[in-house]
C-alpha positions as CSV (number, residue, x, y, z in Angstrom):
1,M,0.2,0.0,-0.1
2,A,1.5,3.4,-0.8
3,K,2.2,6.3,1.6
4,Q,-0.5,9.1,1.2
5,E,1.2,12.3,0.0
6,H,-0.7,14.4,2.6
7,P,-1.3,13.2,6.3
8,L,-4.7,12.7,7.3
9,T,-6.3,15.6,9.6
10,G,-9.6,16.5,11.3
11,E,-12.5,14.4,10.5
12,A,-10.7,12.0,7.8
13,L,-8.1,11.3,10.8
14,I,-11.0,10.4,13.0
15,K,-12.6,8.4,10.5
16,E,-9.4,6.3,9.6
17,V,-8.7,5.7,13.5
18,C,-12.0,4.2,13.8
19,R,-11.9,2.1,10.4
20,R,-8.7,0.7,11.5
21,I,-9.8,-0.3,15.0
22,R,-12.9,-2.3,13.6
23,V,-10.7,-4.0,11.1
24,A,-8.2,-5.0,14.1
25,R,-11.6,-6.3,15.9
26,S,-12.5,-8.1,12.9
27,Y,-9.0,-9.7,12.8
28,W,-9.4,-10.5,16.6
29,D,-12.9,-12.4,15.9
30,A,-11.6,-14.2,13.3
31,H,-8.5,-15.3,15.5
32,N,-5.9,-13.9,13.2
33,N,-3.5,-12.6,15.9
34,A,-0.7,-11.3,13.8
35,A,-2.8,-9.4,11.5
36,C,-4.8,-7.9,14.5
37,R,-1.5,-6.9,16.0
38,G,-0.2,-5.0,13.1
39,E,-3.6,-3.2,12.4
40,R,-3.9,-2.4,16.3
41,D,-0.5,-0.9,16.3
42,R,-1.2,1.5,13.1
43,A,-4.8,2.4,15.1
44,L,-2.8,3.2,18.2
45,A,-0.3,5.2,16.2
46,L,-2.9,7.2,14.6
47,Y,-4.9,7.3,17.7
48,N,-2.2,8.9,19.7
49,T,-1.7,11.9,17.2
50,L,-5.2,12.9,17.9
51,T,-6.3,16.0,20.4
52,K,-8.1,15.1,23.6
53,E,-11.1,16.4,21.9
54,Q,-10.7,14.4,18.8
55,K,-10.2,11.2,20.9
56,D,-13.7,12.1,22.6
57,Q,-15.3,12.0,19.0
58,I,-14.2,8.2,18.7
59,P,-17.0,6.0,20.1
60,H,-16.5,4.8,23.6
61,Q,-16.6,1.0,22.7
62,L,-13.8,1.4,19.9
63,R,-11.9,3.4,22.5
64,V,-12.0,0.7,25.4
65,W,-11.0,-2.0,22.9
66,L,-8.0,-0.1,21.7
67,R,-6.6,1.1,24.9
68,Y,-7.5,-1.7,27.7
69,R,-8.9,-4.7,26.2
70,S,-6.3,-5.4,23.5
71,E,-3.5,-4.0,25.7
72,K,-4.3,-7.4,28.0
73,Y,-3.3,-9.4,24.9
74,F,-1.0,-7.4,22.8
75,G,0.9,-5.2,25.5
76,A,4.8,-5.0,26.3
77,H,4.3,-7.4,29.1
78,R,3.3,-10.1,26.7
79,T,6.1,-12.6,25.1
80,P,6.4,-11.6,21.6
81,P,5.3,-13.6,18.8
82,K,7.5,-16.4,17.6
83,S,9.0,-16.6,14.1
84,K,7.4,-18.8,11.5
85,R,10.7,-20.4,10.8
86,K,11.5,-23.7,12.1
87,S,15.1,-24.3,13.8
88,K,17.2,-26.9,12.6
């Protein structure tokens, strides 16, 4: 996927954060943890660029999933994912 020339701002940024959280949740529901982790990291990076007022515009259910519930499973205190390569 190509990088955007202009970074998102305002309403477009809020919509993109919501979209990425919803995509991460759909991966979570499908038990695709690697994809969920990557999408959650992207959503969290965008979320952290928002102002307090913008964060309040994100639906509460999505904020809770992003900041608390998923932190339980993907936080820094968890063991990182293993490589798919088999050791010989």
